[in-house]
N, C-alpha and C positions, 0 to 999 in steps of 0.2 A: 503493500499499501502505501502511494506518494503521500508525503506531507510536506504540503505548502507552507509556509511562514507567511502573514499578512503583512501586506505592502504598508497599510493605512491600519492605526492605532487610534483606539480613544485617549482620552487625557490621563485616566488611571493607567491603562496597560505603558502608555508613553512613559508615564514616570516609573513604573514598573519596572520599563526596559532598562531604563538608566539606573536605576539603583536610588532612586528618590521618592518621598511622598508626592503625593500629588500637591500639595502648598508647594512647597519646595521646587516642584516642577513648573509650578504656575509664577512662581517668584523668576524663575531661568529663562522662561518666556517673556514676562516683563521686560527683562533688562537686556537680552536678546543672546543670553548665551546657550538658547536652545529656538529652536525654527518657530516659526509661526505655525500655525495650523492651516489647512487646506480647507474649502468650504464643500460642503456635499450633500446637498438637499439643504436639512437641516442642523446638520451633522457636523461637528468640528473634530478633524481628523488629520495624526500625524503622520506623514511620511517617513517610514524607521530608517530610509538610505541617509533622508536629511537630519534625522537623531544620530545617524552612526558617525557622519562629518561632522556634528557640531560634537558628539563626545570627545572628539579625536581631536581637537580644539583647544577643550580644557586644559586648563593648565596643572603639571603634575606636581605634586609633592615633591620639594627637593630632597635630593639624598633617600627615598623611600623608596621599598621595590616590595614584592611580593612574599618574598623570603623573609623582611624584617619585619612584617606584620603577623605573621605565624611565630616565628620567634619571639 
């Protein structure tokens, strides 16, 4: 069976996708760290690929890496 990951995400799923709460996601959209949604009829939908690009643009924590967080 083929599973396709949806391209368009609602607000709650988009926030979860990048690992933050919906309220933090709203702040990040407001300050343009995350993209604005697209309008699909009466719904606001975030493009998963645009979220990926915005997430890659976020500033990394200096000196931190995945191993440091575990140890």
